[in-house]
N, C-alpha and C positions, 0 to 999 in steps of 0.2 A: 691398681698400683701406679697410677699416673700414666700420662701419655707415653705410649711406646715402651714402657718398662715391662709390663706383662704382655709381651709380644707373641707372635705366632710360634716362635721357636720355644719359648718357655712353656706356653700352654700345651704345645705338642709333647714336650718332654714329660710334663706332669701327667698328661692323659695316657701316654704310652705306659706309664707305671700304674695305671688303674685308677687314678683320682681325677677330679674334675679340673681340667685346665681352663683358665679363663683369660680371654684377651681383653685388652682395654680398647674401647671405641673412642675415647677422648682424643680429639684432633687427628683421628686416623686418616682423614682425607689429606691433611697437610703432610703427615708423615709419609704417606704413600706418594704424594707429589714429590717430596724431597728425595725419597728413594729413587724415583725415576729421574730426578734432576741429577743425581749422582751416577746415573748410567746403569742402574740395576746391576751392579757388578757380579752378583752370584746368580742372576737369572731368575730369582724366586718370584719377583713381581710378574714377569712374563708368564711363568708357570701358572700363577694364580689366575691371570687374565685369560689364559687358554681354557680354564675350566668355567668361565663365566657363561651363563646360558644364552646371553644376547650378544652374539659376536660383533654386530655393528657398533653397539655401545662401547664394548671393550676396545675395538679398533679406534674409535674416536678419542677415547681417553689416552690410549697409548700414543697416538699421533700428536695429540695436543701437548703432552707433558714429558714424554721421554726425551732425554738428552743423550745421544750416542756418545759413548766415552766419558760422559759425566761433565759437569760444569767445571770451570777452573776453580781452584781452591779458594781464591780471594774474591770470586764473584758471588753475589747474593743468590739465594734461591729465588725462583720465580714467585711472585706474589699473586694472590687471587683476591677478589672482593671478599669482604667479611660477610658472614651469614646474616640474613635478615628473615623476617616473617615470610617473604616471598622471594626465594632465591631464583636466579636464572637457571635454566635447564642444565647448563654446563656444570654448575656447582652441585646440583642435585645428582647428576650422573656420577660425578666424582665421589660423592658420599656413598651412593649405592655400590659402586664398583670397589672402593677401598675397603668397606666393611666386608663385602663378599670375599675379597682376596685374603684378608687377615684370618677370617674364620675357615675358609677352604684350606689354606695352608696348614692351619693348626690341626685340622681333621685328618691330614694325610698320615698314612702308615699305622693306623690303629682303628679300633671299632668303638672307642669310648666317646662319651659326650664332650662337647666343648661349650663353654659359656662365654657370654660377652657382658662387659660391665659398662654402664653409661651413668653419667651424672645428671640428675634431674634438672639441675640448674643450667645445663648446656642444652636448652630446649630446642633451639632453631634447627638442629640437625637430627632430632629424634626419629622422625618418620622415615626418611629415606635410609638412615643408618640401620634401623631395625629391619627394613625390607631387604637390604643387601645382605645382612647377616642371616636372615631367614632363607633367602635364596641359596645360601651356602650350607644350610642344614644345621644352624646353631641349635643346641639343645636346651640352653638355659639363658635367660636374660636376668641380670642382676642390676638393680638401680637404687641409689641412695642420694644423699645431698639434696634432699627435698622430700616431697610427699607425692610419689608417682601414682596417684589414684586411678588414672585413666590409661595407664600402659596395658593392663590386662585386656581391656576392650580393643585397644589398637592391635595387639597381637592376634586377637580373634579375627579381625577384619583383614589384616594383611595376609593371614594364612590362606584366605580364599581370594586374594588379589582384589579386595574391595577397597574403595576410598576410605581413608581414615583421617581423623582430625585430632588435634591435641591443643589444649588451652595454653596460650602463651601468657605468662605472667607479665603484665604491662603496668608499671606504676602509674596510679591515678587515672587509668582508663575508665571512662564512664560506663562501659558495658564490656562483657567478656569478649576477648579477642582469640581467635583460633587460627592455627596453622592447618592446612589441608594438603593431603597427598593422595593422588590417584595412581596406583601402580600401573593401570592399564594404559596410561599415557607414555609409559616408558618401556612397554613390552615390544620386542621386535615384531615386525610385520608377520613373520611366519608363526609366531606364538599367538598373535591376535586372531589369526585365521583359524588355527588348529585348536586354540584354547590351551591354557596352562594348567597342569594338574595342581590340586591344592597342596600347599606346603604344610609340613608338620608345625603345629603351633608349639613353640618352645615353652618350657615351664618358666614361671616368673617367680623370682625371689626378691622380695623387698628388703632393702638394707635399712634397719631401724636402730634407734639408740635408746628406746624406752618402751615400757609396757603400753603407755597411752598411744604411741604411734603405731605399735604393732596391732593393737585392737582397732585403731582407725583404719589401717590398711585392709584388714579383714572385713570390716563392717561396711565401708563406704566405697571400696573399689568397684569399678564397673565391669569386673570380670573375675576370673579365678586367680587367687594368689596361692601359689603352690608351696610356699615356704618363706621363712624369714632368716636373714642374717642379722644377728644382734651384735652391734659393734660398739664397744666401749670407747671412751676418750683416750685410751692408751694406744689406739691404732694410728698408723701413719696417715699422711694426707690430711684431708679435711675432717675435723671433728665436729660433732654437734655442740652448740654452745651450752654452757651449764644452764640448768633450769633454775628459774627464780632470779633474784636480783644479782646483777653482775658484780663479782668480786674477783680480785687477783691475788696471787701469791706475792711474796716479797721480791721475787725475781721478775714479776710482771706477767706470769702465765695465768690463764683462766683458772679459777678455783672451783673444783667439782666437789660436791657434797653428797649427803644422804639421798637427796631427791634424784640424783643421777644414777642411783643403784637400780639394778634390774630385779624385779620380783619373779624368780624362776618358777615358783608354784603357779602364779598367775599366767606366766608364759606357757607352761605346759598345758594349762587348762584351755588354751586357745585351740588346741587339737591339730596343729599343723607342724610339720618338721621345722626345726630351727638349727642353725649353726652359730657358734659363738666366735667372735672376732675381737681383736685388740689385745695383743700380747699373750695369745694362746699357743704360740709356736714352740711347745715343748711336750715331751711324752707325759709329764705330770699334769700339765694343764689340759691336755687332750683327755686324759683319764678323768679329770675333774669335770670337763664338759659333758662327757658321756654319763657320768653319775648324776649330773643335773638334769638329764633328760634330753640333751642335745643329740642330733643326728651325727654331728661332727664339728669340725672347726674350719674357719677360713684363715689361711695363713698368707701374710703379705710380705713383711720385711725380710724374713729368711730367703724367700724366693727372689726378692728384688735384687739381692746382692749375689745371687748364684751366677755361674758362668753363662747360662743361657738367657739371662734377662737382657733387656735392651739398654741398660745403663752403660754409658761410655766406660770401657775397661779402665781407662786412666782414673776416672772418678771412683770406680768400684775399688780399685786397688788402694787408693788414698784412704777411703773410708775403712777398709778392712785392716789397713795398717794401724789406724787409730783404735779400731776395735781390739786388736791384739794387745795393745798397750793399755787398754781400759780407758782411753781418753776420748772416745767418741761421745758427742754431746748432741742431744735432741732438745730443741726449745719449742714449746707450743706457743706460736706467735699469734696473738689475738688480732694483729693488724695486717699481716702480710697478704692475705687473700682478698681480692676485690669483692668476693662474695660476702664478706663480713663474718664468715665462719672461722673459728680457730684453725690454724694450719701448722702441722708439725714440720719444723725446719731442722735439717742437719747442719750444724755449724762447721764450716769447712773453708779454708783459705781459697781465695780466687773464685768465690761464688757470691751470689747476692745476699748470703747470710751475713757477710761482713759489711758493717756500716759504711766504710769508705767506698766499697765497690757499689753499694746501693746508691749512695749520693752522687757518684760519678756518672751513673747511667742517665742518658737523656730519656725523659719520660715520653713514651709514645705507645700507641695501641694500633697494631696493624694485623692482628689475628682475631681478637675480639670474641673468643668463645665465652668469656665470663662477663660480657657487657650486660648491662641492665636495660631492658626495653622500657621506655617511658612515653607518656602521652604528650603530644605537642598540639596546642590549640592553633586555630587559624591565624592568630597573631604572630605565630612563630616562636612563642615562649612555652616553656614547660608548664603543664597544667598544675594547678595548686590542689593539694589534697582537699577533697570535699567540695571543690568548685564544680558547678554544673556546666555542661558543655551544650551549647545550643544545637538543637536538632538540625541536621543537614550541614553542620559546619565542616570546614575543610581540615579537620584534624587528622593527624597521622602519627606514626610511631617513630620515635628517635631512639638512639642507642648511646649509652654513656658508660664509662668505666672509671672508677676512682683512681686507677693507676695510670690513666692517660695524662697528658699535660694539664696542669691544674687549671689554667685559664679556659681550656676547652671544656673541662668538666663543669666549671662554675657557669659557663655560658649556657650549658644545657640544664641548668637548674639544680645541679649537684651542690652539696654542702662542703665547705672547706674542711670541716672536721673529718669528713670521710676520706680525704686524700692522704692523711698522715700515715706514713709507714707502708702504704700499699705498694705491692710489688707486681711486676708483670709476670704472672705465673705462666701465661701462654707461651711466651718466648723462652722463659727459663726452663720449662719442662721439655721443650724440644732440644734445648742445649744439653740437657741431662743425657740424651740418647745420641749425642754426636751429630745432631742436625741443627746446630746453631745458625741463625741468620747472620749474614755479614752486613754491616752498615756502610754508609758512605765514606767513613774514615778507615775502612778496612778492618775494623775491630769486630769481633764476634760477640753475640749476646752471651752473657754469663749464665751458668746453671744455678739451680736452687733445688737441692736434693731434699727429699722427705723420707722419713722412716718412723716406725713405731718406737715406743718407749724402751723396748727390749733390744735396742740396737747393739749394746755391748755384749749381749748374750750370744751373738753370732759365732763366738769362738767354739761353741758346742758343735757346730757343723763343719769346722775346719779340720780335716784329717791331719795327722801328725806329719810334720815336715812339708806341709803344703800351704800356699798362700791364697788359695781359692778353693771353692767347692762347687758342686753341681746340684741340680734339682734332685737327682737320685740320692745324694748325700743327705739332703734335707728330709726326704721322705723316709729313708732308712732310719734316721734318728727318731723322727716323730712317731713311727710305727713300731719302735723297738720294744715297747712294753705291751703290745697288743696280744690278745689271746683269741682263740677261735670262737669264743662265745660273744665277742664284742659285736655290737650292731654295726651296720654299714658306716664307714667313715668317709665315703665319697658321695657326691650328689649323683653319681652315675649308677643307674639302677642295674646295669649289667654286673655290678659288684655286690649285689644284695647278698647279705649273709656272710660276707668275707671281710677280713680286716685288711 
């Protein structure tokens, strides 16, 4: 549900009620850094660090990034280098620790499983992020926005603290490029001497949008796929592009058709548990999902606007006011995301969804999670598709983003057509959760909210005479039509046989 929206508080609240709470790993290192930059006012980050199994690493991170009393309101947050194929040790440790803290805090106060969600396209942080989450005892790993065929094998190796590698998608690279991570290089001295017990290997749920992708995941993955989340184009965030020739509606949204429909009989025949997602957040659609053979549903938008979520309360109230009047609007923007995937945008004043606000923002890229790695020849120019690279040449990997300054993107071999309408999601998503970066002119980055197509249906979760609702309100409504004979509705096996 976006960077920091499905945070540890929300995941913990859902898990305490017996369902699978899931934290978002996207940009969690920057979120953690900015929480420390604000002085960790509630002490939660310190509490999470105190649980980290390698005290020296935790101490280094705290001393490096904690700002006593918090930074001044008009000062920018500390910047760190953007991630690359070979990050400096300091950045790797920040990834490990931040993912650990988010999962560890979410697991406090209950005995149910916690999951973590990663975007396949944000590849450069996969390995240390997963290891940090596994050190904290994460029970499930969910991944979509790509085809994560090699994550199951990574989980197998990290569970026994063995080196793991993951293929980095590098445009026009003449040969496969891999990222490598050796956990043993980051263990504390006491652990290296005594040995570290094996970790529990979390279950892996691949997020897919079609039968073909579901079958591919099960046939070609390098390890066990424990289940599938089948997400339709009505879900918030990134959507899979329509299959076949690109067409758009009269309003400019991607046009989905018959080829984008899921064959549930074929899905059931695959023989693995699956959950349905994309506007399934109602008792009726939950019942429908169960009748189709699903284990349950994945719910995003209703929880995203609950009190426990990470969305800035001012933004949340503004959206819910529009929901109450039936005026909330979600637009599937085919251009907004640097990934090229359609992205659901909530239209709201004083956000990047407004053309004037988008045009006024100076284009820059200083977080870089959605950058595209590309191959640079020894001449210093981007490689051309199909061009051979001489053996032994001094080629290297560069990084570009169509939302960065246009001149910079073109200089890196990017195409002008790719820059139109692209928005800096990295900075906007952090602004969504009250952690907007301040610029040299004192202005803060603007947010860009996302939600599923059922945004105006959130009125069903608002109790009478109240302007907000909680995660408990959402679950109470979703499960209101359950009967004792229903199959498990949670990915948490401790709830087997219960509704």
